[in-house]
N, CA and C atoms as a LAMMPS dump frame, in Angstrom:
ITEM: TIMESTEP
0
ITEM: NUMBER OF ATOMS
453
ITEM: BOX BOUNDS ff ff ff
-5.0000000000000000e+02 5.0000000000000000e+02
-5.0000000000000000e+02 5.0000000000000000e+02
-5.0000000000000000e+02 5.0000000000000000e+02
ITEM: ATOMS id mol type element x y z
1 1 1 N 0.842 -1.168 0
2 1 2 C 0 0 0
3 1 3 C 0.89 1.235 0
4 2 1 N 0.456 2.267 -0.675
5 2 2 C 1.217 3.506 -0.709
6 2 3 C 0.389 4.625 -0.118
7 3 1 N 1.068 5.638 0.358
8 3 2 C 0.36 6.825 0.827
9 3 3 C 1.239 8.022 0.569
10 4 1 N 0.594 9.121 0.256
11 4 2 C 1.336 10.36 0.075
12 4 3 C 0.852 11.317 1.131
13 5 1 N 1.763 11.707 2.001
14 5 2 C 1.425 12.633 3.061
15 5 3 C 1.53 14.04 2.501
16 6 1 N 0.549 14.861 2.785
17 6 2 C 0.581 16.218 2.278
18 6 3 C 0.217 17.242 3.332
19 7 1 N 0.569 16.972 4.585
20 7 2 C 0.283 17.941 5.633
21 7 3 C 1.057 19.216 5.391
22 8 1 N 0.474 20.334 5.754
23 8 2 C 1.09 21.628 5.494
24 8 3 C 2.411 21.821 6.239
25 9 1 N 2.564 21.169 7.39
26 9 2 C 3.752 21.376 8.204
27 9 3 C 4.894 20.42 7.843
28 10 1 N 4.695 19.537 6.882
29 10 2 C 5.719 18.579 6.509
30 10 3 C 5.98 18.623 5.018
31 11 1 N 7.198 18.235 4.641
32 11 2 C 7.525 18.112 3.232
33 11 3 C 6.814 16.888 2.66
34 12 1 N 6.485 16.92 1.373
35 12 2 C 5.814 15.768 0.749
36 12 3 C 6.687 14.515 0.822
37 13 1 N 6.021 13.378 0.926
38 13 2 C 6.715 12.089 0.982
39 13 3 C 5.79 11.017 0.45
40 14 1 N 6.358 9.944 -0.011
41 14 2 C 5.597 8.775 -0.43
42 14 3 C 6.088 7.605 0.409
43 15 1 N 5.168 6.953 1.099
44 15 2 C 5.496 5.795 1.931
45 15 3 C 4.861 4.556 1.314
46 16 1 N 5.651 3.521 1.168
47 16 2 C 5.199 2.251 0.6
48 16 3 C 5.3 1.212 1.701
49 17 1 N 4.185 0.573 2.003
50 17 2 C 4.183 -0.489 3.013
51 17 3 C 3.883 -1.814 2.338
52 18 1 N 4.576 -2.834 2.761
53 18 2 C 4.366 -4.171 2.229
54 18 3 C 2.991 -4.675 2.644
55 19 1 N 2.265 -5.221 1.701
56 19 2 C 0.935 -5.752 1.995
57 19 3 C 1.021 -6.98 2.9
58 20 1 N 2.091 -7.764 2.77
59 20 2 C 2.256 -8.978 3.574
60 20 3 C 2.738 -8.69 4.989
61 21 1 N 3.511 -7.601 5.16
62 21 2 C 4.074 -7.273 6.467
63 21 3 C 4.237 -5.756 6.543
64 22 1 N 3.341 -5.088 7.224
65 22 2 C 3.327 -3.62 7.238
66 22 3 C 4.532 -3.002 7.943
67 23 1 N 5.35 -3.801 8.624
68 23 2 C 6.56 -3.252 9.238
69 23 3 C 7.706 -3.134 8.224
70 24 1 N 7.481 -3.619 7.011
71 24 2 C 8.463 -3.508 5.941
72 24 3 C 8 -2.395 5.005
73 25 1 N 8.909 -1.459 4.712
74 25 2 C 8.491 -0.365 3.852
75 25 3 C 9.631 0.461 3.308
76 26 1 N 9.247 1.374 2.436
77 26 2 C 10.166 2.291 1.77
78 26 3 C 9.538 3.676 1.813
79 27 1 N 10.333 4.694 2.045
80 27 2 C 9.835 6.07 2.025
81 27 3 C 10.716 6.911 1.113
82 28 1 N 10.066 7.663 0.238
83 28 2 C 10.721 8.662 -0.601
84 28 3 C 10.395 10.012 0.019
85 29 1 N 11.418 10.832 0.266
86 29 2 C 11.173 12.103 0.939
87 29 3 C 12.299 13.091 0.651
88 30 1 N 12.165 14.281 1.209
89 30 2 C 13.2 15.317 1.175
90 30 3 C 13.684 15.638 -0.237
91 31 1 N 12.731 15.826 -1.141
92 31 2 C 13.032 16.146 -2.533
93 31 3 C 13.577 17.563 -2.628
94 32 1 N 14.615 17.742 -3.445
95 32 2 C 15.124 19.077 -3.736
96 32 3 C 15.79 19.056 -5.106
97 33 1 N 16.077 20.231 -5.628
98 33 2 C 16.692 20.322 -6.944
99 33 3 C 17.635 21.523 -6.983
100 34 1 N 18.812 21.304 -7.56
101 34 2 C 19.771 22.385 -7.744
102 34 3 C 19.567 23.089 -9.08
103 35 1 N 19.073 22.34 -10.063
104 35 2 C 18.975 22.872 -11.417
105 35 3 C 17.84 22.161 -12.159
106 36 1 N 17.649 22.499 -13.412
107 36 2 C 16.566 21.924 -14.211
108 36 3 C 16.905 20.531 -14.752
109 37 1 N 18.141 20.071 -14.566
110 37 2 C 18.571 18.792 -15.125
111 37 3 C 18.384 17.595 -14.205
112 38 1 N 18.103 17.85 -12.929
113 38 2 C 18.038 16.731 -11.992
114 38 3 C 17.093 17.008 -10.835
115 39 1 N 16.689 15.915 -10.209
116 39 2 C 15.897 15.954 -8.979
117 39 3 C 16.63 15.072 -7.975
118 40 1 N 16.771 15.552 -6.751
119 40 2 C 17.436 14.812 -5.689
120 40 3 C 16.387 14.468 -4.63
121 41 1 N 16.531 13.307 -4.025
122 41 2 C 15.581 12.893 -2.99
123 41 3 C 16.237 11.849 -2.096
124 42 1 N 15.655 11.647 -0.936
125 42 2 C 16.139 10.631 0
126 42 3 C 15.25 9.398 -0.118
127 43 1 N 15.852 8.235 0.128
128 43 2 C 15.117 6.974 0.17
129 43 3 C 15.465 6.286 1.477
130 44 1 N 14.424 5.884 2.205
131 44 2 C 14.593 5.19 3.475
132 44 3 C 13.991 3.792 3.365
133 45 1 N 14.709 2.793 3.854
134 45 2 C 14.212 1.415 3.931
135 45 3 C 14.015 1.072 5.396
136 46 1 N 12.983 0.29 5.677
137 46 2 C 12.786 -0.17 7.049
138 46 3 C 12.185 -1.573 7.046
139 47 1 N 12.612 -2.334 8.016
140 47 2 C 12.126 -3.691 8.256
141 47 3 C 12.519 -4.019 9.688
142 48 1 N 11.957 -5.062 10.267
143 48 2 C 12.362 -5.402 11.634
144 48 3 C 13.891 -5.563 11.716
145 49 1 N 14.526 -4.754 12.556
146 49 2 C 15.975 -4.797 12.739
147 49 3 C 16.775 -4.031 11.701
148 50 1 N 16.104 -3.323 10.774
149 50 2 C 16.812 -2.611 9.719
150 50 3 C 16.23 -1.229 9.504
151 51 1 N 17.105 -0.251 9.462
152 51 2 C 16.771 1.092 9.009
153 51 3 C 17.956 1.555 8.181
154 52 1 N 17.69 1.957 6.937
155 52 2 C 18.76 2.424 6.049
156 52 3 C 18.251 3.63 5.285
157 53 1 N 19.147 4.562 5.004
158 53 2 C 18.757 5.778 4.29
159 53 3 C 19.903 6.252 3.41
160 54 1 N 19.551 6.659 2.209
161 54 2 C 20.475 7.372 1.324
162 54 3 C 19.877 8.76 1.172
163 55 1 N 20.65 9.77 1.531
164 55 2 C 20.131 11.141 1.561
165 55 3 C 20.019 11.809 0.205
166 56 1 N 20.783 11.356 -0.76
167 56 2 C 20.78 12.073 -2.025
168 56 3 C 20.818 11.127 -3.221
169 57 1 N 19.677 10.551 -3.541
170 57 2 C 19.512 9.794 -4.779
171 57 3 C 19.228 10.833 -5.856
172 58 1 N 19.837 10.682 -7.028
173 58 2 C 19.696 11.679 -8.087
174 58 3 C 18.98 11.064 -9.283
175 59 1 N 17.957 11.768 -9.755
176 59 2 C 17.259 11.401 -10.989
177 59 3 C 17.586 12.463 -12.028
178 60 1 N 18.232 12.064 -13.114
179 60 2 C 18.597 12.987 -14.194
180 60 3 C 17.498 12.98 -15.236
181 61 1 N 17.236 14.121 -15.841
182 61 2 C 16.118 14.216 -16.784
183 61 3 C 16.325 13.357 -18.026
184 62 1 N 17.559 13.03 -18.378
185 62 2 C 17.792 12.241 -19.58
186 62 3 C 17.755 10.737 -19.315
187 63 1 N 17.648 10.313 -18.067
188 63 2 C 17.583 8.891 -17.739
189 63 3 C 16.163 8.361 -17.877
190 64 1 N 16.069 7.062 -18.032
191 64 2 C 14.776 6.397 -17.912
192 64 3 C 14.395 6.492 -16.442
193 65 1 N 13.247 7.063 -16.147
194 65 2 C 12.952 7.348 -14.746
195 65 3 C 12.168 6.249 -14.055
196 66 1 N 12.182 6.309 -12.741
197 66 2 C 11.495 5.337 -11.904
198 66 3 C 10.004 5.334 -12.171
199 67 1 N 9.431 6.492 -12.405
200 67 2 C 7.992 6.577 -12.653
201 67 3 C 7.601 5.756 -13.871
202 68 1 N 8.337 5.884 -14.956
203 68 2 C 8.041 5.122 -16.171
204 68 3 C 8.125 3.628 -15.899
205 69 1 N 9.145 3.192 -15.175
206 69 2 C 9.291 1.781 -14.811
207 69 3 C 8.072 1.288 -14.035
208 70 1 N 7.639 2.051 -13.034
209 70 2 C 6.48 1.656 -12.225
210 70 3 C 5.195 1.668 -13.047
211 71 1 N 5.043 2.636 -13.945
212 71 2 C 3.855 2.69 -14.806
213 71 3 C 3.796 1.48 -15.735
214 72 1 N 4.943 1.046 -16.24
215 72 2 C 4.98 -0.144 -17.096
216 72 3 C 4.599 -1.394 -16.311
217 73 1 N 5.057 -1.492 -15.076
218 73 2 C 4.663 -2.62 -14.227
219 73 3 C 3.159 -2.61 -13.975
220 74 1 N 2.616 -1.437 -13.686
221 74 2 C 1.175 -1.312 -13.425
222 74 3 C 0.363 -1.687 -14.664
223 75 1 N 0.851 -1.311 -15.846
224 75 2 C 0.14 -1.622 -17.091
225 75 3 C 0.118 -3.133 -17.36
226 76 1 N 1.114 -3.85 -16.867
227 76 2 C 1.185 -5.304 -17.045
228 76 3 C 0.591 -6.034 -15.841
229 77 1 N -0.541 -5.567 -15.361
230 77 2 C -1.158 -6.114 -14.146
231 77 3 C -1.551 -7.584 -14.276
232 78 1 N -1.576 -8.121 -15.482
233 78 2 C -1.887 -9.551 -15.66
234 78 3 C -0.66 -10.43 -15.464
235 79 1 N 0.489 -9.786 -15.352
236 79 2 C 1.702 -10.532 -15.021
237 79 3 C 2.719 -10.618 -16.126
238 80 1 N 3.896 -11.121 -15.767
239 80 2 C 5.006 -11.325 -16.677
240 80 3 C 5.891 -12.415 -16.089
241 81 1 N 6.786 -12.908 -16.931
242 81 2 C 7.75 -13.924 -16.493
243 81 3 C 9.073 -13.254 -16.16
244 82 1 N 9.758 -13.809 -15.193
245 82 2 C 11.085 -13.325 -14.863
246 82 3 C 11.087 -12.071 -14.014
247 83 1 N 12.243 -11.443 -13.988
248 83 2 C 12.467 -10.256 -13.166
249 83 3 C 12.72 -9.055 -14.065
250 84 1 N 12.173 -7.92 -13.683
251 84 2 C 12.442 -6.653 -14.353
252 84 3 C 13.198 -5.765 -13.375
253 85 1 N 14.161 -5.001 -13.901
254 85 2 C 15.018 -4.2 -13.024
255 85 3 C 15.192 -2.79 -13.576
256 86 1 N 15.253 -1.851 -12.662
257 86 2 C 15.539 -0.447 -12.961
258 86 3 C 16.56 0.042 -11.934
259 87 1 N 17.425 0.972 -12.341
260 87 2 C 18.353 1.575 -11.379
261 87 3 C 18.682 2.994 -11.787
262 88 1 N 19.099 3.779 -10.805
263 88 2 C 19.527 5.143 -11.09
264 88 3 C 20.842 5.087 -11.87
265 89 1 N 21.168 6.186 -12.497
266 89 2 C 22.409 6.279 -13.248
267 89 3 C 23.62 6.031 -12.342
268 90 1 N 23.547 6.484 -11.104
269 90 2 C 24.643 6.294 -10.139
270 90 3 C 24.627 4.912 -9.492
271 91 1 N 23.602 4.133 -9.751
272 91 2 C 23.43 2.765 -9.225
273 91 3 C 23.297 2.71 -7.701
274 92 1 N 22.876 3.822 -7.098
275 92 2 C 22.692 3.796 -5.646
276 92 3 C 21.298 3.33 -5.242
277 93 1 N 20.349 3.319 -6.187
278 93 2 C 19.015 2.769 -5.959
279 93 3 C 18.688 1.836 -7.108
280 94 1 N 18.352 0.596 -6.768
281 94 2 C 17.929 -0.402 -7.751
282 94 3 C 16.584 -0.946 -7.307
283 95 1 N 15.671 -1.1 -8.269
284 95 2 C 14.362 -1.686 -7.992
285 95 3 C 14.185 -2.883 -8.917
286 96 1 N 13.923 -4.041 -8.326
287 96 2 C 13.651 -5.26 -9.087
288 96 3 C 12.215 -5.669 -8.833
289 97 1 N 11.554 -6.158 -9.884
290 97 2 C 10.146 -6.526 -9.765
291 97 3 C 9.905 -7.936 -10.281
292 98 1 N 9.117 -8.69 -9.529
293 98 2 C 8.667 -10.02 -9.951
294 98 3 C 7.154 -10.075 -9.766
295 99 1 N 6.521 -10.925 -10.56
296 99 2 C 5.072 -11.1 -10.468
297 99 3 C 4.793 -12.435 -9.802
298 100 1 N 3.851 -12.446 -8.879
299 100 2 C 3.487 -13.664 -8.175
300 100 3 C 2.029 -13.967 -8.472
301 101 1 N 1.714 -15.248 -8.556
302 101 2 C 0.33 -15.633 -8.817
303 101 3 C -0.585 -15.006 -7.778
304 102 1 N -1.799 -14.726 -8.176
305 102 2 C -2.735 -14.046 -7.301
306 102 3 C -2.752 -12.552 -7.542
307 103 1 N -1.917 -12.083 -8.465
308 103 2 C -1.954 -10.676 -8.842
309 103 3 C -1.15 -9.741 -7.962
310 104 1 N 0.038 -10.166 -7.524
311 104 2 C 0.871 -9.32 -6.672
312 104 3 C 2.237 -9.107 -7.291
313 105 1 N 2.794 -7.927 -7.054
314 105 2 C 4.117 -7.569 -7.543
315 105 3 C 5.044 -7.428 -6.34
316 106 1 N 6.16 -8.126 -6.397
317 106 2 C 7.204 -7.995 -5.384
318 106 3 C 8.235 -6.999 -5.877
319 107 1 N 8.375 -5.907 -5.153
320 107 2 C 9.37 -4.882 -5.491
321 107 3 C 10.492 -4.952 -4.467
322 108 1 N 11.689 -5.271 -4.93
323 108 2 C 12.849 -5.271 -4.053
324 108 3 C 13.585 -3.961 -4.266
325 109 1 N 13.648 -3.183 -3.206
326 109 2 C 14.275 -1.856 -3.2
327 109 3 C 15.655 -2.011 -2.579
328 110 1 N 16.697 -1.774 -3.356
329 110 2 C 18.071 -1.954 -2.872
330 110 3 C 18.805 -0.622 -2.891
331 111 1 N 19.387 -0.286 -1.76
332 111 2 C 20.218 0.91 -1.636
333 111 3 C 21.675 0.482 -1.541
334 112 1 N 22.536 1.166 -2.29
335 112 2 C 23.968 0.94 -2.199
336 112 3 C 24.682 2.239 -2.55
337 113 1 N 24.796 3.126 -1.571
338 113 2 C 25.473 4.395 -1.867
339 113 3 C 26.953 4.163 -2.142
340 114 1 N 27.503 4.992 -3.001
341 114 2 C 28.908 4.91 -3.36
342 114 3 C 29.297 3.477 -3.734
343 115 1 N 28.647 2.896 -4.742
344 115 2 C 28.884 1.476 -5.048
345 115 3 C 30.328 1.157 -5.434
346 116 1 N 31.097 2.137 -5.862
347 116 2 C 32.489 1.891 -6.241
348 116 3 C 33.46 2.06 -5.071
349 117 1 N 32.981 2.587 -3.949
350 117 2 C 33.868 2.867 -2.819
351 117 3 C 34.159 1.601 -2.013
352 118 1 N 35.388 1.484 -1.571
353 118 2 C 35.744 0.378 -0.679
354 118 3 C 35.067 0.598 0.673
355 119 1 N 34.602 -0.468 1.263
356 119 2 C 33.961 -0.37 2.567
357 119 3 C 32.551 0.169 2.51
358 120 1 N 31.935 0.155 1.337
359 120 2 C 30.562 0.628 1.198
360 120 3 C 29.58 -0.331 1.854
361 121 1 N 28.343 0.024 1.799
362 121 2 C 27.31 -0.818 2.389
363 121 3 C 26.134 -0.927 1.431
364 122 1 N 25.273 -1.888 1.678
365 122 2 C 24.063 -2.055 0.896
366 122 3 C 22.968 -2.629 1.772
367 123 1 N 21.725 -2.336 1.416
368 123 2 C 20.577 -2.863 2.147
369 123 3 C 19.407 -2.973 1.173
370 124 1 N 18.511 -3.926 1.44
371 124 2 C 17.336 -4.055 0.584
372 124 3 C 16.157 -4.587 1.384
373 125 1 N 14.969 -4.24 0.908
374 125 2 C 13.721 -4.777 1.44
375 125 3 C 12.83 -5.1 0.251
376 126 1 N 11.886 -6.003 0.469
377 126 2 C 10.926 -6.346 -0.576
378 126 3 C 9.528 -6.023 -0.082
379 127 1 N 8.809 -5.26 -0.898
380 127 2 C 7.411 -4.951 -0.611
381 127 3 C 6.545 -5.67 -1.633
382 128 1 N 5.406 -6.171 -1.189
383 128 2 C 4.442 -6.821 -2.071
384 128 3 C 3.222 -5.931 -2.176
385 129 1 N 2.835 -5.615 -3.422
386 129 2 C 1.695 -4.754 -3.699
387 129 3 C 0.768 -5.422 -4.695
388 130 1 N -0.485 -5.033 -4.665
389 130 2 C -1.454 -5.498 -5.653
390 130 3 C -1.016 -4.997 -7.026
391 131 1 N -1.066 -5.875 -8.015
392 131 2 C -0.554 -5.548 -9.35
393 131 3 C -1.315 -4.409 -10.018
394 132 1 N -2.578 -4.276 -9.783
395 132 2 C -3.374 -3.267 -10.471
396 132 3 C -3.386 -1.921 -9.805
397 133 1 N -4.372 -1.709 -8.956
398 133 2 C -4.615 -0.39 -8.375
399 133 3 C -3.472 0.119 -7.504
400 134 1 N -2.88 -0.726 -6.683
401 134 2 C -1.799 -0.265 -5.811
402 134 3 C -0.559 0.135 -6.613
403 135 1 N -0.243 -0.613 -7.662
404 135 2 C 0.903 -0.243 -8.507
405 135 3 C 0.627 1.054 -9.263
406 136 1 N -0.593 1.215 -9.757
407 136 2 C -0.962 2.446 -10.461
408 136 3 C -0.871 3.641 -9.523
409 137 1 N -1.348 3.469 -8.311
410 137 2 C -1.302 4.534 -7.307
411 137 3 C 0.146 4.875 -6.943
412 138 1 N 0.981 3.863 -6.778
413 138 2 C 2.388 4.098 -6.456
414 138 3 C 3.066 4.902 -7.571
415 139 1 N 2.859 4.512 -8.816
416 139 2 C 3.467 5.22 -9.945
417 139 3 C 3.023 6.685 -9.962
418 140 1 N 1.748 6.937 -9.731
419 140 2 C 1.231 8.311 -9.722
420 140 3 C 1.81 9.111 -8.555
421 141 1 N 1.913 8.494 -7.389
422 141 2 C 2.47 9.18 -6.219
423 141 3 C 3.937 9.547 -6.432
424 142 1 N 4.707 8.629 -6.993
425 142 2 C 6.129 8.907 -7.25
426 142 3 C 6.256 9.997 -8.312
427 143 1 N 5.441 9.926 -9.365
428 143 2 C 5.48 10.961 -10.409
429 143 3 C 5.191 12.332 -9.79
430 144 1 N 4.174 12.404 -8.959
431 144 2 C 3.801 13.667 -8.323
432 144 3 C 4.916 14.193 -7.411
433 145 1 N 5.512 13.322 -6.631
434 145 2 C 6.576 13.733 -5.719
435 145 3 C 7.795 14.25 -6.476
436 146 1 N 8.217 13.532 -7.499
437 146 2 C 9.437 13.921 -8.199
438 146 3 C 9.229 15.095 -9.141
439 147 1 N 7.991 15.342 -9.549
440 147 2 C 7.705 16.461 -10.452
441 147 3 C 7.332 17.728 -9.71
442 148 1 N 7.055 17.613 -8.452
443 148 2 C 6.562 18.736 -7.654
444 148 3 C 7.576 19.868 -7.593
445 149 1 N 7.1 21.073 -7.8
446 149 2 C 7.943 22.255 -7.684
447 149 3 C 8.166 22.572 -6.218
448 150 1 N 9.345 23.038 -5.91
449 150 2 C 9.645 23.432 -4.53
450 150 3 C 9.067 24.819 -4.273
451 151 1 N 8.535 25.051 -3.076
452 151 2 C 8.015 26.375 -2.759
453 151 3 C 9.106 27.419 -2.702
């Protein structure tokens, strides 16, 4: 399940909770932009015993974006074979998707900041969402968050 918080006293965020286990989730937040070529945002992963955050994931306007990837998954709500994968240009955020019988999509969200650095770290969680409406809602929420103008 996804939710977009829009309280006046907080910055916009998108929270994704696993349908199978609501203590597992991903949050997109703290969006900002230096220029017209990119959008920066934070991604937080959480699960029992795990909290991980990358403060500055970058989406470049010339890259294939996360929103398009999620919209394509939502459009294929009847399913597909194998795994589909998307990642940022810097490879610090990777999303892999599999389809499970019963109409659910497993999204594995993997963070690995500074993937070329020695002594780096990585973390991942998997959220399960309904293939149709929940995936469509997630794609729309992410599109809105990343396209939103800063006040």
